[in-house]
MARBA-864042 format. One record per residue: residue in one letter; x, y, z of N, C-alpha, C in turn. Coordinates in steps of 0.02 Angstrom, whole numbers, padded with zeros to 5 digits, always signed. Atoms other than C-alpha are relative to their C-alpha. Example, Ala and Ser with C-alpha at 12.3 -4.5 7.8 and 13.67 -1.06 7.14 Angstrom:
BEGIN
A+00045-00059+00000+00615-00225+00390+00045+00060+00000S-00042-00059-00003+00684-00053+00357-00039+00055+00037
***
This chain:
BEGIN
M+00000-00060+00043-03350-01826+00679+00028-00018-00069S-00022+00015+00068-03336-01841+00490-00006+00062-00043Y+00004-00055+00047-03312-01725+00343+00015-00026-00070K-00014+00018+00069-03297-01728+00153+00068+00029-00020A-00067-00022+00019-03119-01720+00090+00009-00003-00076N-00017+00001+00072-03051-01680-00083+00064-00039-00010F-00058+00042+00016-02933-01810-00153+00015+00004-00075K-00022+00010+00068-02832-01819-00312+00040-00065-00001I-00032+00065+00003-02782-01997-00355+00026-00012-00071W-00027+00015+00067-02668-02045-00498-00027-00066-00026R+00027+00060+00032-02752-02168-00616+00035-00009-00067G-00032+00013+00064-02663-02250-00761+00043-00062+00002D-00044+00058+00004-02536-02380-00815+00067+00023-00025D-00068-00017+00021-02361-02388-00889+00002+00040-00065T+00002-00038+00063-02418-02299-01048-00025+00071+00009S+00027-00067-00010-02521-02152-00986-00041+00001+00065G+00041-00006-00060-02620-02085-00839-00009+00073+00019E+00012-00068-00022-02684-01930-00749-00032-00001+00069L+00032-00007-00066-02749-01867-00582-00076+00004-00008H+00073-00001-00002-02934-01899-00547-00023+00030+00065D+00027-00032-00060-03035-01795-00425-00054-00043+00032F+00050+00036-00039-03137-01877-00287-00019+00041+00061I+00023-00026-00064-03241-01814-00143-00022-00059+00042V+00011+00062-00039-03244-01944-00005-00006+00017+00074E+00011-00010-00071-03299-01957+00175+00061-00021+00041V-00055+00014-00045-03167-01952+00311-00027-00002+00071N+00022+00006-00070-03198-02012+00489+00060+00010+00046E-00053-00013-00049-03101-01971+00645+00043-00062+00011G-00047+00055-00014-02945-02076+00673+00022-00039-00061E-00018+00039+00060-02929-02137+00493+00067+00020-00029V-00062-00012+00036-02772-02151+00389-00016+00002-00075V+00012-00007+00072-02752-02122+00202-00020-00066-00031L+00019+00065+00028-02763-02309+00166-00074-00014+00011D+00072+00008-00012-02937-02309+00245-00040+00035-00055I+00034-00039+00051-02989-02176+00120+00005-00034-00068I-00009+00037+00064-02917-02274-00026-00047-00060-00002H+00046+00057-00003-03016-02426+00030-00073+00022-00008R+00068-00025+00007-03174-02321+00044-00014+00019-00073L+00008-00015+00071-03146-02259-00133-00010-00063-00041Q+00009+00064+00035-03128-02438-00193-00070-00027+00011A+00065+00028-00018-03290-02485-00104-00058+00040-00029T+00057-00042+00018-03395-02337-00162+00004+00034-00068Q-00004-00039+00061-03325-02249-00315+00046-00028-00054A-00049+00023+00048-03177-02334-00397+00020-00072+00015P-00014+00070-00018-03186-02525-00378+00061-00029-00035D-00058+00026+00036-03045-02549-00504+00065+00036+00018L-00060-00036-00021-02922-02435-00413+00051-00049+00029A-00052+00048-00022-02759-02532-00391+00045+00031+00053V-00045-00022-00053-02660-02514-00230+00029-00062+00033R-00033+00057-00033-02535-02630-00146+00000+00013+00075W-00002-00005-00073-02556-02661+00041-00004-00070+00029N+00003+00066-00031-02547-02803+00165-00018+00005+00074C+00010+00005-00073-02530-02777+00354-00041+00057+00029K+00033-00060-00026-02603-02602+00378+00024+00018+00070A-00028-00014-00066-02489-02587+00529+00070+00030-00004G-00066-00031+00007-02332-02506+00459+00058-00047+00007K-00054+00049-00009-02231-02667+00460+00016-00040-00063C-00014+00039+00060-02243-02742+00286+00031+00042-00055G-00029-00045+00050-02193-02590+00183-00034-00002-00068S+00032+00009+00065-02317-02634+00045-00033+00063-00027C+00043-00055+00023-02422-02475+00038+00038+00065-00010S-00039-00060+00013-02283-02354-00009-00030+00039-00058A+00025-00044+00053-02341-02206-00113+00026+00070+00015E-00018-00069-00013-02319-02018-00124-00063+00039+00016I+00058-00038-00023-02440-01908-00028+00020+00074+00001N-00019-00071+00009-02434-01724-00077+00074+00007-00015G-00069-00003+00024-02266-01760-00157+00052-00030+00045K-00049+00029-00047-02185-01843-00005-00009-00075+00005P+00006+00072-00007-02146-02029+00001-00021-00019+00071R+00028+00020-00065-02250-02106+00141-00032-00069-00006L+00042+00060-00003-02339-02264+00196-00072+00023+00006L+00071-00020-00003-02526-02248+00162-00031-00018+00067C+00031+00024-00061-02566-02345+00320+00025+00037+00062M-00028-00034-00057-02459-02234+00432-00008+00076-00005T+00011-00072+00009-02514-02064+00368-00071+00017+00021R+00066-00015-00027-02658-02001+00473-00031+00060-00036M+00036-00055+00031-02790-01890+00396+00001+00062+00043S-00001-00057-00046-02775-01778+00548+00058+00048-00014V-00056-00045+00016-02612-01707+00479-00019+00050-00055F+00024-00045+00052-02712-01623+00340-00060+00040+00026T+00059-00038-00017-02839-01485+00358-00060-00024-00041E+00060+00022+00034-03019-01516+00306-00006+00032-00069E+00004-00035+00064-03000-01391+00164+00055-00022-00049E-00058+00018+00040-02838-01466+00100-00016-00057-00049T+00005+00054+00049-02834-01570-00059+00058-00048+00009V-00051+00050-00011-02740-01732-00030+00014-00036-00067T-00019+00030+00064-02646-01794-00184+00040-00063+00013V-00034+00064-00009-02594-01977-00191+00024-00024-00068T-00029+00022+00062-02476-02034-00328+00047-00060+00013P-00046+00057-00009-02367-02190-00357+00071+00024+00011L-00071-00016-00009-02182-02195-00312+00029+00021-00067R-00023-00029+00063-02096-02088-00442+00060-00036-00030T-00063+00029+00022-01932-02183-00452-00008-00065-00038F+00010+00066+00030-02006-02349-00510-00056+00000-00051P+00051+00001+00052-02109-02395-00663-00070-00016+00028V+00069+00012-00021-02298-02389-00642-00026-00064-00031V+00035+00058+00025-02392-02553-00658-00072+00021-00015R+00066-00029+00010-02565-02479-00632-00019+00040+00062D+00023-00045-00053-02634-02335-00528+00057+00012+00051L-00049-00014-00053-02538-02332-00362+00051-00057+00009V-00046+00058-00004-02445-02496-00392+00059+00010-00047T-00060-00007+00040-02265-02485-00452+00040-00065-00001D-00044+00059+00007-02138-02614-00510+00065+00014+00037V-00059-00012-00042-02006-02619-00373+00051-00056-00007S-00046+00057+00009-01911-02768-00445+00073+00022-00002Y-00068-00026-00002-01756-02657-00461+00032-00014+00068N-00026+00010-00068-01738-02673-00273+00018-00072+00015Y-00015+00071-00011-01745-02863-00274+00062-00021-00040Q-00060+00013+00039-01615-02866-00411+00063+00022+00038K-00056-00026-00038-01499-02758-00306+00012-00041+00063A-00007+00042-00059-01533-02867-00153+00040-00063-00016R-00036+00062+00020-01471-03020-00248+00074+00013-00014E-00069-00015+00016-01310-02929-00291+00044+00010+00063V-00038-00006-00062-01259-02913-00107+00019-00070+00024P-00020+00066-00024-01155-03067-00060-00022-00010+00072S+00026+00015-00067-01226-03152+00094+00056-00003+00052F-00046+00005-00056-01144-03164+00264+00050-00057-00012A-00053+00048+00014-00976-03254+00247+00043-00010+00062P-00038+00011-00062-00913-03323+00415+00066-00035-00014P-00064+00035+00009-00737-03392+00439-00011-00074-00013K+00010+00070+00019-00722-03564+00360+00019-00049+00055E-00021+00046-00054-00638-03637+00514-00052-00007+00055L+00053+00004-00050-00794-03605+00619-00058-00042-00025G+00058+00040+00018-00934-03731+00619-00064+00030+00028L+00064-00024-00026-01118-03708+00656+00000-00006+00076G+00001+00000-00073-01143-03663+00839+00063+00027+00031E-00064-00026-00027-00967-03593+00855+00008+00075-00010Y-00005-00073+00010-01004-03413+00806-00007+00035+00068R+00003-00038-00062-00969-03293+00949+00012+00074-00017M-00011-00071+00009-00984-03103+00953-00023+00037+00063K+00016-00039-00059-00994-02969+01086-00068+00035-00007Q+00066-00032+00000-01159-02889+01135+00003+00069-00033Q-00005-00066+00030-01096-02719+01080+00002-00004-00076D+00001+00009+00072-01069-02787+00905-00071-00017-00024V+00069+00015+00016-01246-02856+00905-00041+00064-00003E+00039-00061-00005-01317-02688+00957+00018+00050-00054R-00024-00049+00050-01214-02592+00830-00040-00003-00065S+00036+00007+00063-01308-02661+00681-00074-00017+00009Q+00070+00019-00014-01474-02701+00766-00049+00050-00033E+00043-00052+00029-01547-02536+00704-00017-00015-00073F+00011+00011+00071-01527-02587+00522-00049-00057-00014R+00046+00057+00010-01628-02746+00546-00073+00019+00012K+00069-00025-00007-01782-02640+00583-00031+00015-00068C+00024-00018+00067-01796-02606+00395-00058-00045-00022I+00058+00038+00023-01967-02658+00326-00002-00003-00076E-00006+00001+00073-01911-02637+00144-00062+00030-00034C+00054-00038+00033-02044-02510+00100+00027+00036-00061F-00035-00031+00055-01915-02437-00021-00014+00075-00007L+00008-00072+00002-01961-02258+00023+00067+00035-00006C-00067-00029+00004-01776-02221+00046+00026-00006-00071Q-00021+00010+00070-01742-02293-00127-00036+00050-00045N+00041-00044+00042-01882-02190-00201+00021+00073+00006T-00015-00072-00010-01828-02024-00126+00073+00017-00016C-00071-00013+00014-01641-02044-00164+00006+00030-00070H-00002-00036+00064-01610-01916-00301+00050-00030-00050V-00049+00031+00045-01465-02018-00372-00035-00043-00052I+00038+00039+00049-01592-02135-00453-00068+00030-00015R+00065-00032+00012-01750-02031-00435+00004+00047-00060D-00008-00049+00054-01683-01899-00554+00046-00023-00056H-00048+00024+00051-01558-02005-00652-00009-00075-00010E+00015+00070+00014-01627-02168-00720+00063-00039-00019E-00060+00034+00024-01458-02208-00797+00045-00024+00057N-00042+00021-00056-01380-02227-00623-00021-00066+00031K+00026+00061-00033-01486-02378-00576+00045-00060-00011E-00043+00058+00014-01365-02499-00657+00059-00004+00048N-00060-00002-00040-01219-02444-00549-00010+00020+00073F+00013-00024-00068-01303-02384-00389-00054-00042+00033S+00047+00044-00034-01388-02498-00264-00050+00037+00044G+00046-00038-00041-01470-02361-00163+00013-00008+00075P-00014+00000-00072-01472-02325+00025-00020-00064+00036R+00022+00060-00036-01568-02481+00076+00054-00054-00004F-00047+00056+00008-01437-02601+00006+00071+00020+00017L-00064-00022-00028-01286-02495+00048-00002-00007+00076M+00008+00012-00071-01355-02505+00224+00010-00073+00017R-00010+00072-00010-01358-02694+00207+00074-00018-00003V-00073+00011+00005-01176-02693+00152+00034+00025+00063A-00029-00028-00061-01133-02582+00301-00013-00045+00060E+00018+00046-00055-01224-02701+00419+00046-00060+00000L-00044+00059+00005-01121-02848+00355+00072+00020+00015E-00068-00022-00012-00960-02746+00361+00013+00008+00075M-00007-00009-00073-00992-02711+00546+00001-00067+00037H+00003+00065-00034-01013-02896+00584+00071-00027+00011P-00069+00020-00014-00854-02957+00670+00020-00067-00030L-00016+00065+00028-00866-03130+00591-00004-00002-00076D+00006+00000+00072-00895-03077+00411+00069+00009-00032T-00067-00001+00030-00744-03108+00299+00003+00032-00069E+00001-00034+00065-00799-03021+00138+00030+00070+00005D-00027-00068+00002-00714-02859+00086-00057+00048-00018R+00059-00041+00012-00869-02751+00106+00017+00072-00018V-00019-00068+00016-00775-02587+00094+00011+00007-00076R-00011+00000+00072-00714-02625-00082-00066-00012-00037E+00064+00017+00031-00884-02700-00124-00046+00061-00003A+00044-00058-00002-00978-02544-00069+00019+00052-00052Q-00023-00051+00047-00872-02429-00176-00003-00024-00072D-00008+00024+00070-00842-02537-00331-00062-00033-00028E+00057+00038+00025-00999-02643-00343-00067+00034+00012H+00066-00028-00018-01137-02539-00262-00004+00076-00005G+00003-00072+00016-01091-02360-00306-00004+00046+00059L+00002-00043-00059-01063-02286-00133+00021+00071-00017G-00024-00066+00018-00972-02141-00215-00053+00046-00029Y+00054-00041+00027-01134-02082-00296-00037+00038+00055C+00037-00030-00055-01208-02042-00125+00035+00063+00025N-00030-00062-00027-01181-01862-00069-00033+00021+00066I+00024-00005-00070-01261-01886+00103-00046+00060+00013T+00049-00053-00011-01408-01766+00087-00051-00018+00054K+00043+00025-00053-01501-01872+00216-00074-00004-00019C+00070+00005+00020-01661-01877+00112-00027-00070+00015C+00022+00068-00014-01667-02066+00139-00019-00007+00074T+00014+00002-00071-01660-02045+00328-00065+00035+00017E+00060-00041-00015-01798-01914+00326-00066-00036-00014V+00063+00033+00018-01927-02029+00246-00007-00070+00031C+00002+00068-00028-01886-02191+00341-00054-00005+00054P+00052+00007-00051-02043-02246+00436+00023-00033+00064E-00028+00032-00059-01935-02346+00557+00052+00044+00034H-00046-00049-00029-01828-02192+00595+00072-00026+00005I-00069+00024+00003-01667-02282+00548+00044+00057-00024K-00046-00053+00020-01522-02160+00538+00048-00027-00054I-00036+00033+00055-01467-02228+00370+00064+00037-00017T-00058-00039+00021-01349-02086+00326+00053+00002+00054D-00049-00010-00053-01267-02056+00494+00032-00065+00024N-00026+00062-00031-01248-02236+00553+00021-00053-00050A-00019+00051+00050-01224-02332+00390+00042+00030-00056L-00033-00025+00060-01176-02227+00239+00063+00040+00016I-00059-00040-00016-01058-02101+00319+00057-00044+00028P-00055+00043-00023-00959-02235+00417+00032-00040-00057M-00028+00037+00056-00940-02335+00255+00043+00047-00043K-00039-00048+00038-00880-02179+00163+00067+00014+00035E-00061-00013-00037-00753-02148+00301+00049-00058-00008R-00044+00058+00009-00685-02325+00284+00030-00002-00070V-00026-00004+00068-00670-02305+00096+00054+00053-00005A-00050-00054+00002-00578-02140+00119+00064-00020+00035D-00059+00023-00036-00461-02217+00247+00042-00047-00044R-00036+00050+00040-00417-02359+00131+00034+00032-00061K-00026-00028+00062-00392-02251-00024+00049+00057+00010Y-00038-00062-00006-00315-02093+00047+00045+00006+00062D-00043-00003-00059-00239-02126+00219+00068-00031-00017P-00065+00026+00022-00051-02145+00183+00024-00059+00042I-00022+00055-00042-00020-02262+00330-00038-00064-00018V+00040+00058+00020-00164-02376+00282+00022-00024-00069W-00023+00018+00067-00106-02370+00100+00066-00040+00003L-00065+00033-00006+00072-02419+00149-00009-00071+00029G+00012+00066-00029+00007-02561+00258-00029-00048-00050N+00030+00042+00052-00098-02627+00114+00052-00023-00050Q-00052+00017+00048+00052-02621-00003+00047-00053+00029L-00045+00048-00031+00162-02715+00120-00034-00068+00007F+00038+00063-00007+00025-02845+00152-00004-00036-00066R+00004+00031+00066+00004-02875-00034+00067-00029-00020R-00067+00023+00020+00192-02889-00060+00017-00064+00038G-00015+00059-00039+00205-03013+00081-00040-00061-00022S+00042+00056+00019+00062-03119+00016+00023-00032-00065K-00023+00028+00065+00151-03144-00152+00061-00044+00009R-00061+00040-00009+00303-03227-00075-00016-00073+00006
***
């Protein structure tokens, strides 16, 4: 069973652009990326779109469909009615390269700013040991496919370009949280999250969790626990006193 669907696709580059109307055939079982490919084959051969696996695992085909950040390859046409106009636009938070392709280099820059895993110096290769419960605690975060939908929907940088310098976004705060949960990591990730990656900018609206295609509970399991640790360190009087005594002792 097939039908003709109305699409609006954003066409343009970093200087200008606009929505273009298309009428295109839709077949049963297809996803939005199938329609984009059909448009390339039949009506718009120069339409630019980034994709790779078409299986929801590479994160390449991120875009906004009817205003919501989604993966093109994981959004089935069956979720729309036949009369509905489907609007596909590039990720709003990042600069447009051309058509549906955006420059997401901001995310790679922020990734480089997260210090890597730092095990105890006295342990050699093959000597790392950790409990299974510690493995499972952060396993969820390693499901991330780096589609950057969470980064795109986070209003801290979506609506405030000036925050990008000081805010790493939910994806990389989640990475900091993952390392902080590792029992063998020796870096001060709590201080790092607050001072280097802008954890304080996050007001836990859970918009990042809502758009995650891997259903990672970014807010509940990564960001909120990190905020609690920051609050404990800065405002818990017992923790504060312990830190002061530890510092005083280390100076002797």
